[in-house]
KEPAFI-881352 format. One record per residue: x, z negated, y negated of N, C-alpha, C, O in turn. Coordinates in steps of 0.1 Angstrom, whole numbers, plus 5000, padded with zeros to 4 digits. Layout:
REM KEPAFI-881352
XZYXZYXZYXZY
...
//
This chain:
REM KEPAFI-881352
491852484513490952374515491752244518492552244528
491652144510492552034512491951944523490751924524
492851894531492451804541492651654537493651624532
491651574539491751434535491751354547490851364556
492651264548492751174560492751034555493251004544
492150954563492050814559493350734564493850764574
493750644556494950564559494550474571493350424571
495450454580495150364591494850224586495450184576
493950144592493650014587494949924588495749944597
494949834579496049744579496049654591494949614596
497149624596497349544608496949394604497749324598
495849354609495449214606496149124617496449174628
496549004613497248924622496348874633495148844632
496948864645496348804656497148684660498248704665
496648574659497448454661498348444648497748444637
499648434649500448414638501148544634501448564622
501548624644502348744640501748874643502348974642
500448874647499749004649500249074662500149204662
500849014671501349074683500249134692500549214701
499049094690497949134699497049244692495949274697
497449284680496649384673496449514681497449564686
495249554681494949684689494749664704494649764711
494649534708494449514722493149574727493049634738
492049544720490749604724490749754725490149804734
491349814715491349964715492150014727491650114733
493249954730494049994741493349974754493450054764
492649864755491949834768490849934770490649984781
490149974759489150074760489750214764489150284772
490850244759491550364763491950364778491850464784
492450254782492850244796491650254805491650324816
490550194801489250214809488850354809488350404820
488950424798488550564798489450644807488950734814
490750624808491650694817491250664831491350754840
490850544835490650504848489150494852488750424861
488350574845486950564847486550604861485450574866
487350684867487150724881487950654891487550604902
489250624887490150564896489750424900489750384912
489350344890489050204893487750194902487750124912
486650264899485550264908485850314922485250254932
486650414923487050454937487750344945487450324956
488650274938489350164945488350054949488350014961
487450014940486549904942485549944953485349874963
484950064952483950104962484650134976484050104986
485850194976486550214988486850094996486550085008
487349994989487749864996486449795000486349745011
485449784992484249714995483449785006483049715016
483249915006482549975017483249975030482649955040
484649985030485449975042485249835048485049825060
485249735040485049595045483649575051483449515061
482649635044481249615048481049695062480349645071
481649815063481549885075482249815087481749805098
483349745084484049675094483249555098483149525110
482549485089481649375092480549425101480149355111
479949535098478849585105479249625120478549605129
480449685121480949715134481249595143481149595155
481749485136481949365143480649315150480649275162
479549325143478249285148477849365160477249315170
478049495158477549585169478449585181478049605192
479749555179480749555190480649425198480749425210
480549315191480549185197479149115195479049025187
478149165203476849125201476448995208475448935205
477348945217477048825224478048715221479148745217
477648595223478548485221479748485230480848445226
479548535242480648535252481648645247482848615249
481248755242482148855237482948805226484148835224
482348725217483048675205484048575209485148565204
483748485219484648385224485848455231486948405230
485648565238486748635244487648695233488848695234
487048735222487848785211488648665204489748685200
488048545204488748435198489948395206490948355201
489848415220491048385228492248485224493348445224
491848605221492848705217493448665204494648675202
492648625194493148595181494048475182494948455174
493748385191494548265193495848285200496648195202
496148405204497448445211498548465201498248485189
499748455205500848475196500748615189501048625177
500448715196500248845190499148855179499248905168
498048785183496848785174497248705161496748745150
497948595163498348515151499248595142499048585130
500148665148501048745140500348855132500648885120
499348925138498649025132497648975121497549025110
496948875125495748835117495948705109495748705097
496448605115496548475108496448355118496348385130
496348235113496348115122495148105130495248045141
493948145125492748135133492048015130492547905133
490848025125489947915122488547935128488148045130
487947825132486547835138486547905151485547975154
487647895159487647965171486847905182486447975192
486447775181485647715191484247775191483547775202
483747815180482447875179482648005170482448005158
483148115176483648225169482448315164481848395171
482148295151480948365145481448495139482648515138
480548575134480948695127481648665114482548735110
481248555107481948515095483348475098484248505090
483548395109484948355112485748485116486948485113
485148585122485848705125486348775112487448815111
485448775102485848835089487048755083487948815078
486848625084487948545077489248555084490248565077
489248565097490548565105491148695106492348715105
490348805108490848935112490749045101491349145103
490049015090489849125080490349085067490949165060
490248955063490548915049492048945046492248995035
492948915055494348935052494749075050495449105041
494149165058494449315056493849365043494449445036
492549325040491949365028492749315016492849395006
493249195016494049145005495249235002495649244991
495849295012497049385010496649505002497349534992
495449565005494949674997494649634983494849714973
494049514981493749464967495049444960495149484948
496149394966497349374959497949514955498549524944
497849614964498349744961497649804949498249864940
496349784949495549834938495949774925496149844915
496249644925496549574913497949624908498149644896
498949634917500249674913500249824907500849844897
499549914914499650054910498850074897499350144888
497750004895497050024883497849964871497850024860
498349844873499149784862500349864858500649884846
501049904868502249984866501950114859502750164850
500850174862500350304856500150284841500450384833
499750174836499350154822500550084814500350074802
501550054820502649984813503950054815504350134806
504650034825506050084827506050234828506950304822
505050294834504950444835504750504821505350604818
503950434813503750484799505050484791505350564783
505750374793507050364786508050464791508750524783
508150484804509050584809508750724804509650804802
507450754802507050884798507250904783507151014777
507550794775507650804761506450784753506450784741
505250774760503950764753503850624746503150614736
504350524753504150394747504850374734504350304725
505950444732506650434719505850494708505850444697
505150604711504350674701503150574698502750574686
502550514708501450424705501950304697501250264687
503150254700503650134693503950174678504050084670
504250294675504550334662503250324653503450324640
502050314659500850294651500650144649501550064651
499350114646499049974643498749904656497549884659
499749874664499649814677500649704678501849724676
500249584681501149474683502049484695501749564704
503049404695504049414706503449384719503749444729
502549284720502049234732500649304735500049274746
500249394727498949454729498849534742497849524750
499849624745499749704758499749624770498849644779
500549514771500549434784499349354785498749334795
498849304773497549224773496449314777495549274785
496349434772495249524775495249554790494249564797
496449584796496649614810496149494818495549514829
496549374814496149254821494549244821493949204831
493949274810492549264809491849364818490949334825
492349484818491749594825491949574840490949574848
493149544845493449524859492749394864492249384875
492849284855492249164859490749184860490049124869
490149254851488649284852488349364864487249344870
489149454868488949534880488949444893488149464902
489849344893489849254904488549164904488049134915
488149124892486949044891485749124896484849074903
485649244892484549334896484649354911483549364917
485849374917485949394931485349264938484649284948
485749144933485249024940483749014939483148974948
483149054927481749054926481049154935480049114942
481549274936480949374945481049324959480149344967
482249274963482349224977481449114980480849114991
481249024971480248914973478848974975478148924984
478449064967477049124968476949204981475949194988
477949274985477949354997477849275009476949295018
478749175011478749085023477548995023476948975033
477248935011476148835011474848905014473948835019
474649025009473349095012473349175025472449245027
474349165033474449245045473449195056473149275065
473049075055472149025065472748985078472048965088
474148985079474848955091474848805093475048735084
474548765105474448625109475748555106476848605109
475648435099476748345095477548405084478448335079
477248525079477948575067477148525055476248605050
477348405051476448345041476848385027477948435024
475948355017476248385003477348294998478248344991
477348165001478548084996479848135001480848134994
479848165014481048215020481448355015482648375013
480448435012480748565006481348554992482248634988
480848454985481348434971482848384972483648434964
483148304982484548264984485448374989486548394985
484848464997485648585002486048674991487148714989
485048704982485348784970486248714961487148784955
486148584959487048514950488448504955489348514947
488548504968489948504974490648634972491848634968
489948744973490548874970490848884955491848944952
489948834947490248834932491548754929492348804921
491648644935492848554933494148624937495148624930
494048694949495248764953495548874944496748904941
494548954940494749064930495349014917496249084912
494848904912495348854899496848804900497648824891
497148744912498548704914499448824914500548824907
499148934921500049044922500049124909500949204906
498949114901498949174888500049104879500749174872
500048974881501148904873502548934878503448944870
502648954891503948994897504349134891505549154887
503449224890503749354884504049344870504849424865
503449254863503749234848505249184847505849224837
505749114856507149064855508049184859509049204852
507849244870508749354874508749474864509749544863
507649484857507649594846508649564835508949654828
509049444834510049414823511449424828512349424820
511649434841513049434847513749564847514949574844
513049674849513649804851512949904841511749884838
513650004837513050104828512350214836511850314829
512350214849511650314857510450264863510350154869
509350344862508050304868508150284883507550184888
508750374890508850364904509650244908509350174919
510650204901511450084904510649964903510649874911
509849954892508949834890507949824900507749724906
507249944904506249934914506949904928506349834936
508149954930508849924943509149784944508949724955
509549714934509849574935508549494937508549394945
507549524930506249454932505749484946505149394953
505849614951505549644965506349564975505749524985
507649544972508449464981507949314982507949254992
507449264970506849134970505649124979505449024986
504849234980503649234989504149225003503549155011
505149305007505749305020506249165024506149125035
506949105014507548975017506348875019506448785028
505348885011504148795013503548805027503248705033
503448935031502848955045503748895055503348835065
505048925054506048875064506048715064506148665075
506048655053506048505052504748455059504848355066
503648525057502448475063502548495078502148395085
503048605083503148625098504048525104503748465114
505248515098506348425104505848285103506048205112
505248245092504848105090503748075100503747965105
502748165102501648125111502148125126501648055134
503248205129503848195142504548065144504748015156
504947995133505747875134504747755132503647745137
505247665123504447545120503547565108502847475104
503547685102502647715091503247695077502547725067
504447635076504947595063505247725055504947725043
505847825061506147945053504948015048504948085038
503848005056502548075051502148025038501448095031
502547895034502147845021502947895010502647864998
503947985013504648055003504148185000504648264992
503048225007502448355006501048355000500248275004
500748434989499448434984498348484994497248444994
498848575004497948605014497548485023496448475028
498548405025498348285033497348185025496548115032
497448185012496548105004495148145006494248065007
494948275006493548335007493048295021491848255022
493848305031493348275045493148125046492348075054
493948045038493747895039492447845034492147725036
491647935027490347895023489347865034488347805033
489747925046488847905058487447955055486447885058
487348065048486048115044485148135056485548175067
483848115054482848115064483048015075482248005085
484047925074484247825084484147685077483247605080
485047655068485047535060484847555045484447465038
485047685040484847715026485547625017484947555009
486847625018487747545009488147634997488747744999
487847584985488147654973489547624967490147704960
490047504970491247454963492547544966493347544957
492747614977493947694978494047804968495147854965
492947844963492947954953493547904940494047994932
493547774937494147724925495647754925496247774914
496347764937497747794937497947934931498847954924
497148034936497348174931497048174916497848244909
496048114911495748124897496748054888497148104878
497247934892498247864884499547944884500147964873
499947994895501248074896501048204889502048254883
499948264889499648394882499748364867500348444860
499248254862499348224848500748204844501248244833
501548134853502948114850503748244849504548264841
503448334859504148464859503748544846504648614841
502548544842502148614830502948554818503348634809
503048424817503848364806505248414807505848434796
505848424819507248474820507348614815508248654808
506348704819506348844815506248854799506948934793
505448774793505348774778506648734772507048784761
507348634778508648594773509648704775510448724766
509648774786510648874789510448994780511449064776
509249024776508949154769509549144755509849244748
509749024750510349004736511949014737512549024726
512449024749513949034750514449174753515649194756
513549274752513949404755513349504745512349474738
513849624744513249734736512249804743512249804756
511349874736510349964742511050074750511950144745
510750094763511350194771512550144779512950214788
513050034775514249974782513849874792512649824791
514749834801514449724810515549614808516649644803
515249494813516249394812517449414822518549364819
517249494832518349524841518949664836518249764838
520049654830520649784824520949874835521549834845
520750004833521150104843522650114845523350094835
523050134857524450144859525050274854524550384857
526150264846526750394841527250474852527850434861
526950604851527450704861528850754858529450714848
529350844866530650904864530650994852529551034847
531851024847531951104835531451244838530851304829
531551294849531151434853530251424865530651354875
529251504866528351504877528951594888529651684885
528551564900529051654911528251784911527151784906
528751884916528052014917526752004924525752074920
526651924934525451904942524251854933523151894935
524651764923523551714914522951824906521851804901
523651934904523152034896522152134903521652234898
521952104916521052184924519652114924519551994922
518552184927517252124928517252014939516551904937
517852034950517851934961518651814957518151704959
519851834950520551714946519851634935519951514935
519251704926518451634916517351554922517051444918
516551614931515451544937515951424945515351314945
517051434952517651324960518051214950517851094954
518651244939519051144929517851074924517950944922
516751144921515551074916514850984926514250884922
515051014939514250944949515050854958514550794967
516350844955517250774965516950624965516950554975
516550564953516250424953515050394961514950294969
513950474959512750454967512950464982512450394990
513850564985514150595000514850475005514650435017
515750414998516550305003515650185005515650115015
514750154995513850044996512950065009512749965017
512350175010511450205022512250195035511650145045
513450245036514250235048514450095052514250055064
514950015043515149875046513849795050513849725059
512849825042511549755044510949785058510549695065
510949915061510349955074511249915086510749885097
512549905084513449855095513149705097513049665109
512949635086512649495088511249475094511149385102
510249555090508949545096508949575111508249515119
509749675115509949705129510549595136510149565148
511549525131512149405137511149295139511149235150
510249275129509249165130508349195142508049105150
507749315142506749345152507349365166506749325176
508549415167509249435179509549305186509549295198
509749195178510049065184508949005191509148915200
507649055189506549005196506349065210505449015217
507149155213506949225226507149135238506549145248
508049035236508248935247507048845250506948785261
506148835240505048745242503748815247502748755250
503848945249502749025253502148985266500948975268
503048965276502648935290501848805289500748795296
502348705282501648575282500348585274499348515277
500348665263499248675254498048755260496848725258
498448855268497348945274497048915288495948945293
498048865295497948855310496748775315496148815325
496348675308495148585312493948615304492948545305
493948715295492848745287492048875292492548985291
490848845298490148965304489749065294489949185297
489349025282488849125272490049205267489949335266
491249145265492349225261492849315272493349425269
492749265284493249355295492349475296492849585299
491049455294490149575295490449675284490449795286
490849625272491149715261492449785264492649905262
493449705269494849765271494749865282495549965282
493849855291493749945302493350085297493550185304
492750095285492350225280493550285273493450405269
494650215271495850275264496750345274496750305286
497550435270498450505279499550415284500050335276
499950425296501050355301500650245311499550205311
501550215321501150115331501749985328501349885335
502649965318503249845315502649785302502549865292
502349655302501749595290502649605278502249625267
503949585280504849595269504949735263504949745251
504949835271505049975266503750005259503750075248
502549955264501349985257501249915244500749975234
501749795243501749715231502649785220502249805209
503849825225504749895216504250025211504550075200
503450095219502850225215501850195204501850275194
501050095204500150065193500950025181500650065170
502049945182502849905171503450025164503450035152
503950115172504650235166503650325159503950385149
502350335164501450415157501050355143500850425133
501050225143500750155130501950175120501750195108
503150155125504350175117504350315111504750335100
504050415120504150555115503050575104503350655095
501850525106500850535095501350485082501050535071
502050365082502550305070503650395064503750405052
504450455073505550545068504950665061505550725052
503650705064503050815057502850785042502750875034
502750655039502650615025503950655017503850705006
505050645023506350685017506250835014506650875003
505850915023505751065021504951095009505251185001
503751035008502851064997503451014984503451094974
504050894983504750854971505850944967506050974955
506650984976507851074973507351204967508051254958
506251254972505851384967504951374955504451484950
504751264950504051244937505151244926504751254914
506351244929507451244919507451384911507551374899
507251494918507251624910506151614899506251664888
504951564903503851554893504251464881503951494870
504951354884505451274873506451344864506451324852
507351424870508351494862507551604854507951634843
506551664859505751764852505051704840505151754829
504251594843503451534832504351464822503951454810
505551424826506451364816507251464808508051424799
507051594810507751694802509151724806509851794799
509551664817510951684822511151804831512251854832
510051844837510151964846510352094838511052184843
509652104827509652234819511052274815511352394817
511952184809513252234806514052274818514852374817
513852214829514552254841514152394846514952474849
512852414846512352544851512552654841512452774844
512852614828513152714818514552774820514852884815
515352704828516752754832516652844844515552894848
517752864850517852964862517452884874518152894884
516252824874515752754886514352794888513452784879
514052854900512752894903511852774906512252674910
510552794904509552694907509652654922509552544926
509752754931509752734945510952644949510852554956
512152674944513352594947513252454942513652354948
512652434930512452304924511552214932511952104936
510352274935509452194943509952174958509752074964
510552284963511152274977512152164978512352104988
512952144967513952034967513251894969513751814977
512151874962511451744963510851734977510751634983
510251844982509651854995510651825006510351745015
511851885005512951855015513351715016513551655026
513451645004513851505003512751425010513051325017
511451455007510351375012510251395027510051295035
510451515032510351535047511551475054511351405064
512751495049513951425055513851275054514251205063
513451225042513251085040512251025050512450915055
511151095052510151035062510751025076510450935083
511551125080512251115093513150995093513150925103
513950975083514850855082514050725083514450635090
512950715075512150595075511550565088511550455093
510950675095510350655108511450615118511250525126
512650675118513650645127514150505126514350435136
514250455114514750315112513650215116514050115121
512350245113511350155118511350145133511150045139
511450265140511550265154512750195160512750125170
513950215152515150145157515049995155515449925164
514449955144514249805142513349745153513649645159
512249815156511349765167512049775180511849685188
512849875183513549885195514549775197514749725208
515349745187516349645188515649505191516149435200
514649475183513949345185513349335199513349235206
512649445203511949445216512949435227512649375237
514049505226515049505237515549365239515749315250
515849285228516349145230515149055235515448965242
513949085230512849005234512449015248512148925255
512449145253512049175267513249175276513049145288
514449205271515549215280515749355286516249365297
515249455279515249595284516049675274515549715264
517249715278518149795269517549935266517949995256
516749985275516250115274515350135261515250245256
514850025257513950025245514850065232514250105222
516150045233516950085221516850225218517050265206
516650315227516450455224515050505226514650605221
514250435234512850475236512050455224511250545221
512250345216511450325204511750425193510850475187
513050455190513350555180512750695184512250765176
512750725197512150845202510650845200510050945196
510050735202508650725200508250735185507250795181
509150685176508950705162509050845158508250895150
510050925163510251065159509051145164508851255158
508351105174507151185178506151195167505251285167
506151095158505151095147505551175135504851175125
506751235135507251305123506251415119505951425107
505651495128504751605124503451545117502951605108
503051435122501851375116502051325102501251345093
503251265100503651225086503851355077503451355066
504351455083504551585076503151645072503051715062
502151625080500851675076500351605064499851675055
500551475063500151405051500951455039500351475028
502251485041503051535030502551675026502551715014
502151755036501651895033500351885025500151975017
499451795028498251775020498651755005497951804996
499651665003500051634989500551764982500151794971
501351834989501951964983500852064980500852124970
499952074989498852174987497952134975497652224967
497652004974496851964963497651974950497052004939
498951954950499751964938499752104933499752134921
499852204942499752344938498452394934498352464924
497352344941496052394938495352314928494752374919
495352184929494552104919495351974917495051874924
496351974909497251854907496551724903496951614907
495351744896494651624892493951554904493551434903
493851624915493151574927494151524937493751504949
495451504933496451464943496051334950496551304961
495351244942495051114948494151124961494151024969
493551244963492751254975493651254988493151224999
494951274986495851274998495951135004496251115016
495651034996495650895001494650875012494850785021
493650955012492650935023493150955036492750885046
494151045038494751075051495450945056495250915068
496250885048497050775053496150645054496350575063
495350625044494550505044493650505056493450405063
493050625059492150635071493050605084492550535093
494250655084495050635096495450495098495350435109
495750425087496050275088494850195093494950115101
493650235087492450165092492150185106491850085114
492250305111491950335125492950275134492550215144
494250285131495250225140495250075139495550005149
494850015128494849865127493549805134493649715141
492349865131491149815135490449885147489449845152
491050005151490450085161490250005174489150015180
491249945179491149865191490249745189489449705198
490349675178489549555175488049595175487249515181
487649705168486249735167485749835177484649875176
486649885185486249985196485650105189484550145193
486450165180485950285173485850395184486550405194
484850485182484750595191485950695190486650695180
486150775201487350855201487350955190488450995186
486251005186486251115176486851065162487351135154
486650925160487250875147488750875148489450905138
489350855160490750855161491251005160492351025155
490451095165490851235164490851295150491451395147
490151235141490051285127491451255120491651315109
492251175125493551145119494651225126494651235138
495551275118496651345125497451255134498151305143
497551125130498251035138497651005152498250965161
496351035153495651015165495951115176495551095188
496651225173496951325182498351315188498751395196
499051225183500451205188500451115200499851015200
501251155210501351065222501850935219502850925212
501250825224501650685221502850645230502650575239
503950695227505150655234505550515230505150465219
506150445239506850485252505850475264506350515275
504650435262503750425274503250555278503050575290
502950645269502450775272503450875276504650855274
503050985282503951095285504051185273502951205266
505151245270505351335259504551465261504651525272
503751495251502951625251503351705239503051655228
503851825241504351905230503351985223503452005210
502252035229501252115221500752045209500752105198
500151925209499651865197500751845186500451865174
501951815190503051795181503351925174503651935162
503452035182503652175176502552215167502852275156
501352185171500152225162500252145149500052205138
500552025149500651945137501751995128501652005116
502852035134503952095127503552225120503852245108
502852305127502352435121501352405110501452475099
500552305111499552275100500352225088499952265077
501352135090502152085079502852205072502852205060
503352295079504052415073503152495065503452545055
501852515071500952605064500452535051500352605041
500252405051499852335039500952335028500652365017
502152325033503352325023503452465017503652485005
503252575025503352705020502252735010502552805000
501052685013499952705003500352634990500052694979
500852514991501152444978502252514971502152524958
503352564977504452624970503952754964504252784953
503052834971502552954966501652934954501753004944
500852834955499952804943500652754931500252784920
501752674933502452614922503152734914503352714902
503552834921504152944914503253014904503653084895
501953004907500953084899500253004889499553064880
500352874889499552794879500452754867501752764868
499852714856500652674845501052524846500352444854
502152484840502552344839501552274830501052324820
501252144834500352064826501051934823501951884830
500651874812501251744807500251624810500551514805
499251644817498251544820497551564833496751484837
//
């Protein structure tokens, strides 16, 4: 029986050279792939923000309570965490959202934009699928244009959902015009970092490298905002997060700062389109460094191979977390002045372990840094899945390498790497705090406090390994562990979350050193849980088939 196939349609020109041919088809395909991922991102961010707004209303029900909160926000520590502070003379619920929530939500929107864009561009090229697509009737600029449409549309949808959620919440002073500006600010930040990801995707041939550079840009933006607001505010104008907060949403409702994000996003997109014509599909503008003629024997082992694949990400995370520790540790010297005369803050601090304000503050800082370090562990353990779906794991496992040794190599790198990242973040915080306070003991107390969180980070890693072995397509659920921990550690004191919410996170069971006394039972239990999860993942991986999607 003869098979008859239709010839593919002729490539009609788009513009002058047909470089956008197939854009609509590719955009539809990307939406099909992310039909669950994008709604989860949008609903997760929107519902978390709405819950935070509702908790603000229930926690600070009186004008006196809100004004006490305003005094805390106006302190050096509050400015570093949240922003410059607007509308503090009459601190409404809307002003609370603008000052204390908008900046943190913008970080998650930026992460969503970077990860989604990188998934549909550089990751596809690294896996070799983009070259197959380009061999069909697809223009050179169609993939990046389709990714911009999809990710940009996701940001617009997020802004619309946020507007509807906050505007319809019925919370006093959370008005519809202000909610529209709140949603538009998040959309503008998301579009800017989508454009940043479009540029970094042209620089390196590796998806993780491109995402790492864009992620570093998010960290720099946050640091510029924090340092700028602590000073005269000039550096904050170099940060898109600072532009979003400069709208003074729910206070003055200024729209013009968003023009900075949109104009620069358009310029970065133009740069990305220019760069893509200067490289081949699958290649990057930054050529890889040639290696030695012969590999070391260690590289031929599963552990050596895993370390080689993940060393760049480990380096980036180590440097970034050490720098973040330095930034937050430097605020330790201002704690006495910021908290000493604030009755509301003193009442909250009294609930924390430790008798010294500095130690209590550093304990909170270390718990937040540890939760962020958990992100590294999850990202590192997603590498085996990328090797599997990219078809690179099968040739390795076809040789004299067992599945257990191969996955254990990646697990060992992730576990040891998380220890290193935690230790460096604690060391950075300890160095800065020691100089700020004048207490040399913090040089070793803060690294010790960081190491106490190792089992909690390992639990997050164990969840990833267990899901990878049992249900690899559900690995994204592991993000809930770290995202929940970041939310609780960041907003728990602000919103006075009940104790059971803190207990749901593995990070909530770790003693908050240096203020607290070391307690070994919870640390040992967390270690046992992490080991059990890892064992389940390794055993399940031995029994399932390899998949390419």
